[in-house]
C-alpha positions as a Python dict, from the first residue, in 0.01 Angstrom:
ca = {
    (1, 'N'): (0, 0, 0),
    (2, 'H'): (-123, -273, 235),
    (3, 'V'): (33, -589, 91),
    (4, 'D'): (-201, -839, 261),
    (5, 'A'): (-504, -646, 134),
    (6, 'L'): (-362, -644, -220),
    (7, 'I'): (-303, -1021, -208),
    (8, 'N'): (-656, -1082, -74),
    (9, 'L'): (-803, -858, -344),
    (10, 'T'): (-609, -1048, -612),
    (11, 'N'): (-740, -1382, -486),
    (12, 'L'): (-1092, -1238, -484),
    (13, 'F'): (-1050, -1129, -849),
    (14, 'I'): (-928, -1482, -939),
    (15, 'A'): (-1233, -1637, -770),
    (16, 'E'): (-1468, -1389, -939),
    (17, 'A'): (-1320, -1471, -1282),
    (18, 'R'): (-1401, -1839, -1230),
    (19, 'I'): (-1746, -1780, -1079),
    (20, 'T'): (-1872, -1508, -1317),
    (21, 'G'): (-1693, -1608, -1638),
    (22, 'E'): (-1588, -1242, -1684),
    (23, 'H'): (-1227, -1337, -1760),
    (24, 'G'): (-1155, -1026, -1966),
    (25, 'H'): (-1215, -805, -1663),
    (26, 'Y'): (-1100, -1003, -1360),
    (27, 'Y'): (-776, -1168, -1478),
    (28, 'P'): (-612, -843, -1595),
    (29, 'A'): (-734, -679, -1272),
    (30, 'A'): (-577, -964, -1070),
    (31, 'L'): (-248, -937, -1260),
    (32, 'N'): (-228, -558, -1219),
    (33, 'T'): (-308, -581, -847),
    (34, 'I'): (-53, -853, -771),
    (35, 'E'): (219, -679, -974),
    (36, 'Y'): (154, -368, -764),
    (37, 'A'): (178, -577, -444),
    (38, 'L'): (514, -721, -555),
    (39, 'Q'): (651, -370, -609),
    (40, 'Q'): (593, -269, -247),
    (41, 'K'): (921, -212, -61),
    (42, 'N'): (777, -334, 269),
    (43, 'I'): (677, -677, 130),
    (44, 'S'): (790, -964, 355),
    (45, 'K'): (928, -1300, 239),
    (46, 'D'): (600, -1477, 327),
    (47, 'Q'): (395, -1211, 148),
    (48, 'K'): (619, -1235, -158),
    (49, 'F'): (559, -1611, -168),
    (50, 'L'): (179, -1565, -151),
    (51, 'A'): (192, -1290, -414),
    (52, 'L'): (402, -1498, -653),
    (53, 'S'): (171, -1797, -600),
    (54, 'A'): (-129, -1582, -693),
    (55, 'K'): (55, -1442, -996),
    (56, 'A'): (138, -1793, -1121),
    (57, 'S'): (-229, -1889, -1084),
    (58, 'V'): (-338, -1594, -1300),
    (59, 'Q'): (-73, -1668, -1564),
    (60, 'L'): (-192, -2030, -1584),
    (61, 'S'): (-550, -1912, -1626),
    (62, 'L'): (-440, -1680, -1908),
    (63, 'H'): (-256, -1976, -2071),
    (64, 'H'): (83, -1806, -2034),
    (65, 'F'): (240, -2134, -1932),
    (66, 'K'): (611, -2052, -1965),
    (67, 'D'): (567, -1732, -1763),
    (68, 'A'): (366, -1925, -1502),
    (69, 'L'): (644, -2183, -1467),
    (70, 'K'): (907, -1911, -1408),
    (71, 'T'): (687, -1738, -1151),
    (72, 'A'): (608, -2065, -969),
    (73, 'E'): (978, -2160, -962),
    (74, 'T'): (1060, -1820, -808),
    (75, 'A'): (787, -1873, -547),
    (76, 'Q'): (919, -2222, -469),
    (77, 'L'): (1258, -2068, -387),
    (78, 'Q'): (1082, -1844, -133),
    (79, 'N'): (913, -2140, 36),
    (80, 'P'): (990, -2496, -83),
    (81, 'Y'): (782, -2648, 201),
    (82, 'N'): (442, -2515, 95),
    (83, 'A'): (242, -2780, -96),
    (84, 'S'): (21, -2532, -284),
    (85, 'I'): (299, -2398, -508),
    (86, 'Y'): (364, -2750, -633),
    (87, 'G'): (14, -2743, -784),
    (88, 'A'): (111, -2448, -1006),
    (89, 'L'): (440, -2617, -1098),
    (90, 'I'): (259, -2940, -1192),
    (91, 'D'): (0, -2754, -1400),
    (92, 'A'): (269, -2560, -1588),
    (93, 'H'): (474, -2873, -1660),
    (94, 'V'): (162, -3061, -1777),
    (95, 'E'): (61, -2781, -2013),
    (96, 'L'): (414, -2758, -2151),
    (97, 'G'): (420, -3135, -2209),
    (98, 'D'): (689, -3211, -1948),
    (99, 'Y'): (498, -3499, -1793),
    (100, 'K'): (795, -3668, -1629),
    (101, 'N'): (867, -3363, -1412),
    (102, 'A'): (494, -3322, -1344),
    (103, 'V'): (474, -3679, -1206),
    (104, 'S'): (775, -3622, -982),
    (105, 'L'): (624, -3299, -846),
    (106, 'A'): (283, -3465, -796),
    (107, 'D'): (446, -3740, -588),
    (108, 'K'): (605, -3469, -373),
    (109, 'M'): (285, -3267, -343),
    (110, 'V'): (65, -3560, -240),
    (111, 'S'): (324, -3676, 17),
    (112, 'M'): (338, -3324, 166),
    (113, 'R'): (-38, -3268, 168),
    (114, 'P'): (-281, -3539, 57),
    (115, 'D'): (-586, -3325, -18),
    (116, 'L'): (-829, -3230, -296),
    (117, 'R'): (-568, -3030, -487),
    (118, 'S'): (-298, -3296, -484),
    (119, 'Y'): (-534, -3591, -553),
    (120, 'S'): (-690, -3408, -849),
    (121, 'R'): (-347, -3355, -1005),
    (122, 'V'): (-261, -3722, -955),
    (123, 'S'): (-587, -3794, -1137),
    (124, 'Y'): (-493, -3572, -1435),
    (125, 'L'): (-157, -3743, -1470),
    (126, 'R'): (-303, -4092, -1446),
    (127, 'E'): (-540, -4007, -1731),
    (128, 'I'): (-251, -3867, -1937),
    (129, 'Y'): (-63, -4193, -1885),
    (130, 'G'): (-355, -4404, -2006),
    (131, 'M'): (-495, -4516, -1670),
    (132, 'P'): (-858, -4395, -1673),
    (133, 'E'): (-978, -4630, -1397),
    (134, 'E'): (-696, -4520, -1165),
    (135, 'S'): (-762, -4159, -1265),
    (136, 'I'): (-1126, -4193, -1161),
    (137, 'K'): (-1022, -4342, -824),
    (138, 'A'): (-786, -4051, -755),
    (139, 'M'): (-1056, -3797, -841),
    (140, 'Q'): (-1298, -3979, -609),
    (141, 'M'): (-1039, -3930, -334),
    (142, 'A'): (-1020, -3561, -427),
    (143, 'V'): (-1398, -3525, -393),
    (144, 'E'): (-1397, -3707, -58),
    (145, 'A'): (-1124, -3474, 68),
    (146, 'G'): (-1325, -3161, -19),
    (147, 'S'): (-1514, -2952, 234),
    (148, 'P'): (-1891, -3026, 222),
    (149, 'G'): (-2080, -2761, 27),
    (150, 'S'): (-1769, -2587, -101),
    (151, 'E'): (-1727, -2467, -460),
    (152, 'E'): (-1394, -2650, -466),
    (153, 'K'): (-1562, -2983, -389),
    (154, 'A'): (-1827, -2918, -658),
    (155, 'W'): (-1547, -2851, -908),
    (156, 'A'): (-1373, -3180, -817),
    (157, 'A'): (-1704, -3367, -849),
    (158, 'L'): (-1749, -3207, -1192),
    (159, 'Q'): (-1406, -3335, -1301),
    (160, 'L'): (-1504, -3681, -1175),
    (161, 'A'): (-1831, -3673, -1370),
    (162, 'Q'): (-1652, -3563, -1687),
    (163, 'L'): (-1400, -3847, -1649),
    (164, 'C'): (-1683, -4099, -1612),
    (165, 'I'): (-1862, -3961, -1919),
    (166, 'R'): (-1542, -3961, -2125),
    (167, 'Y'): (-1475, -4328, -2049),
    (168, 'N'): (-1828, -4462, -2103),
    (169, 'K'): (-1951, -4462, -1743),
    (170, 'M'): (-2251, -4254, -1842),
    (171, 'D'): (-2484, -4350, -1557),
    (172, 'E'): (-2221, -4272, -1293),
    (173, 'G'): (-2135, -3939, -1457),
    (174, 'S'): (-2499, -3838, -1487),
    (175, 'S'): (-2567, -3931, -1124),
    (176, 'I'): (-2274, -3719, -1000),
    (177, 'L'): (-2388, -3419, -1207),
    (178, 'N'): (-2740, -3442, -1066),
    (179, 'Q'): (-2598, -3460, -713),
    (180, 'I'): (-2396, -3142, -780),
    (181, 'L'): (-2708, -2968, -912),
    (182, 'E'): (-2906, -3068, -603),
    (183, 'E'): (-2651, -2880, -392),
    (184, 'R'): (-2593, -2602, -644),
    (185, 'P'): (-2894, -2571, -878),
    (186, 'D'): (-2728, -2293, -1082),
    (187, 'Y'): (-2381, -2447, -1118),
    (188, 'P'): (-2335, -2376, -1492),
    (189, 'F'): (-2049, -2619, -1556),
    (190, 'A'): (-2258, -2910, -1428),
    (191, 'K'): (-2546, -2802, -1653),
    (192, 'A'): (-2315, -2792, -1957),
    (193, 'S'): (-2176, -3136, -1873),
    (194, 'L'): (-2527, -3274, -1828),
    (195, 'A'): (-2596, -3153, -2182),
    (196, 'T'): (-2314, -3382, -2301),
    (197, 'V'): (-2498, -3678, -2147),
    (198, 'Y'): (-2826, -3574, -2311),
    (199, 'I'): (-2658, -3538, -2652),
    (200, 'K'): (-2516, -3890, -2624),
    (201, 'Q'): (-2870, -4007, -2540),
    (202, 'A'): (-3011, -3813, -2841),
    (203, 'K'): (-3216, -3594, -2600),
    (204, 'Y'): (-3140, -3280, -2795),
    (205, 'K'): (-3412, -3054, -2653),
    (206, 'E'): (-3302, -3131, -2298),
    (207, 'A'): (-2938, -3067, -2396),
    (208, 'E'): (-3027, -2734, -2558),
    (209, 'K'): (-3214, -2621, -2246),
    (210, 'E'): (-2920, -2703, -2015),
    (211, 'L'): (-2672, -2523, -2242),
    (212, 'K'): (-2893, -2216, -2277),
    (213, 'D'): (-2934, -2208, -1897),
    (214, 'A'): (-2555, -2231, -1853),
    (215, 'C'): (-2500, -1947, -2104),
    (216, 'Q'): (-2752, -1732, -1914),
    (217, 'I'): (-2569, -1785, -1584),
    (218, 'I'): (-2217, -1692, -1700),
    (219, 'P'): (-2065, -1584, -2035),
    (220, 'E'): (-1834, -1886, -2063),
    (221, 'V'): (-1731, -1928, -2428),
    (222, 'S'): (-1706, -2309, -2403),
    (223, 'F'): (-2084, -2322, -2334),
    (224, 'Y'): (-2154, -2126, -2652),
    (225, 'I'): (-1920, -2352, -2851),
    (226, 'H'): (-2095, -2659, -2709),
    (227, 'L'): (-2434, -2511, -2806),
    (228, 'A'): (-2308, -2440, -3160),
    (229, 'E'): (-2191, -2803, -3186),
    (230, 'L'): (-2541, -2914, -3088),
    (231, 'Y'): (-2698, -2684, -3351),
    (232, 'K'): (-2460, -2819, -3614),
    (233, 'Q'): (-2534, -3181, -3518),
    (234, 'T'): (-2912, -3124, -3531),
    (235, 'N'): (-2903, -2917, -3853),
    (236, 'Q'): (-3035, -2601, -3686),
    (237, 'T'): (-2859, -2386, -3944),
    (238, 'E'): (-3014, -2049, -3859),
    (239, 'E'): (-2934, -2081, -3488),
    (240, 'F'): (-2583, -2206, -3569),
    (241, 'N'): (-2509, -1916, -3803),
    (242, 'S'): (-2631, -1658, -3553),
    (243, 'L'): (-2416, -1802, -3273),
    (244, 'I'): (-2081, -1816, -3458),
    (245, 'P'): (-2019, -1435, -3468),
    (246, 'E'): (-2094, -1422, -3095),
    (247, 'I'): (-1838, -1697, -3023),
    (248, 'L'): (-1571, -1527, -3235),
    (249, 'A'): (-1639, -1194, -3062),
    (250, 'M'): (-1600, -1358, -2718),
    (251, 'L'): (-1271, -1520, -2819),
    (252, 'D'): (-1148, -1190, -2963),
    (253, 'D'): (-1237, -1008, -2640),
    (254, 'D'): (-1043, -1263, -2435),
    (255, 'M'): (-740, -1230, -2665),
    (256, 'K'): (-750, -849, -2638),
    (257, 'H'): (-735, -884, -2259),
    (258, 'G'): (-424, -1103, -2264),
    (259, 'H'): (-589, -1446, -2262),
    (260, 'N'): (-423, -1687, -2506),
    (261, 'M'): (-718, -1850, -2687),
    (262, 'S'): (-536, -1989, -2990),
    (263, 'L'): (-631, -2352, -2915),
    (264, 'E'): (-997, -2254, -2874),
    (265, 'Y'): (-987, -2060, -3202),
    (266, 'A'): (-837, -2365, -3374),
    (267, 'A'): (-1114, -2588, -3238),
    (268, 'V'): (-1385, -2349, -3362),
    (269, 'Y'): (-1239, -2340, -3713),
    (270, 'S'): (-1179, -2717, -3730),
    (271, 'D'): (-1484, -2858, -3545),
    (272, 'L'): (-1750, -2597, -3626),
    (273, 'L'): (-1646, -2422, -3946),
    (274, 'N'): (-1465, -2707, -4126),
    (275, 'D'): (-1172, -2478, -4207),
    (276, 'P'): (-853, -2675, -4127),
    (277, 'D'): (-626, -2411, -4283),
    (278, 'K'): (-742, -2140, -4042),
    (279, 'A'): (-735, -2389, -3754),
    (280, 'L'): (-372, -2468, -3838),
    (281, 'K'): (-285, -2099, -3844),
    (282, 'Y'): (-431, -2041, -3497),
    (283, 'I'): (-286, -2351, -3331),
    (284, 'Q'): (66, -2257, -3445),
    (285, 'E'): (114, -2020, -3149),
    (286, 'D'): (43, -2299, -2901),
    (287, 'L'): (259, -2544, -3096),
    (288, 'N'): (552, -2301, -3078),
    (289, 'M'): (504, -2255, -2703),
    (290, 'R'): (444, -2620, -2606),
    (291, 'P'): (537, -2862, -2885),
    (292, 'D'): (541, -3165, -2650),
    (293, 'N'): (186, -3123, -2519),
    (294, 'I'): (-19, -3429, -2621),
    (295, 'D'): (-346, -3232, -2652),
    (296, 'I'): (-186, -2992, -2900),
    (297, 'N'): (-49, -3285, -3099),
    (298, 'R'): (-387, -3462, -3094),
    (299, 'S'): (-552, -3145, -3229),
    (300, 'L'): (-291, -3122, -3503),
    (301, 'A'): (-345, -3485, -3600),
    (302, 'K'): (-716, -3409, -3633),
    (303, 'I'): (-655, -3097, -3842),
    (304, 'Y'): (-424, -3284, -4081),
    (305, 'Q'): (-680, -3562, -4119),
    (306, 'M'): (-928, -3294, -4225),
    (307, 'K'): (-668, -3169, -4474),
    (308, 'K'): (-634, -3526, -4608),
    (309, 'D'): (-267, -3532, -4514),
    (310, 'P'): (-216, -3877, -4352),
    (311, 'Q'): (163, -3840, -4328),
    (312, 'N'): (153, -3532, -4104),
    (313, 'S'): (-150, -3667, -3918),
    (314, 'L'): (39, -3985, -3832),
    (315, 'M'): (343, -3786, -3718),
    (316, 'Y'): (136, -3585, -3470),
    (317, 'L'): (-62, -3893, -3365),
    (318, 'E'): (264, -4060, -3263),
    (319, 'K'): (356, -3755, -3053),
    (320, 'A'): (9, -3749, -2899),
    (321, 'S'): (38, -4118, -2811),
    (322, 'R'): (373, -4105, -2633),
    (323, 'T'): (215, -4132, -2286),
    (324, 'N'): (-16, -4423, -2385),
    (325, 'S'): (-319, -4198, -2347),
    (326, 'K'): (-656, -4374, -2389),
    (327, 'H'): (-842, -4053, -2474),
    (328, 'P'): (-1145, -4150, -2691),
    (329, 'E'): (-1068, -3889, -2957),
    (330, 'L'): (-711, -4017, -2989),
    (331, 'I'): (-836, -4374, -3038),
    (332, 'E'): (-1086, -4254, -3301),
    (333, 'L'): (-815, -4065, -3490),
    (334, 'K'): (-597, -4376, -3494),
    (335, 'Q'): (-884, -4577, -3639),
    (336, 'N'): (-937, -4315, -3911),
    (337, 'I'): (-574, -4290, -4025),
}
């Protein structure tokens, strides 16, 4: 019944989920532990704030965005002067498509504590609002603010590399990824991102090796999806067909453990299996929860293009474009309409 120990254990579970990729085990364990901590009669106001902050973090990771927002708002009432809770509030508002509130909260967070966490959220919002160059600058500031050698700094550098790759700064992105891998040779997310560079360079064998290495390090479903995309692109039909059941089983396991994977399911059925009807069925849950999110609307525009329904595709494209996003996929969809 030691509240501090329960909070520390919860934060350890959250870190382990990210590091090991075993989301189905660690996120439910974190949620159960923090709920138990919140039930303790001897919990202090400060402990309640820390417990609610941890709970909001888990709910965000499980893609329970409305629940996360409620939890973060309750935590903010406990301590409105702690910058960290604003991160959870920003993330929840972004995922729910309430970008105006997210910007306001990001301004407050960065003024309270200009650090890796606040700069990275400024970066996300700048990209959403169609300012990729400014987004890259903010993420560079996030990296510079990170502690040398920390996992947190490696994560920020990864986001910076992915931004560079997304907006055609391939050499810069590749250089950053190689720097990360010099410090952390087995950082699987950097390996998977390096595979993206190799694919764009038509170095398919190198890309396959990096993705297989990443899959060996942690069971992260996005790595397996990326590998299946590579197999599809290079007409490796046997390997592709053997990987799909594994991907679906991983998604199903996450769903059974409370992780909302409807958007990932939709992407598998649209991008890998060319089944827009099933993709539409799966994305419906996310659409109901967050109809204003531009990523959801961009996915729907893509699905309706596959269904040869330009009217609905255009409707969702307009919703996906309301922040003037310059996302490459959005621009491609507009060109195809």
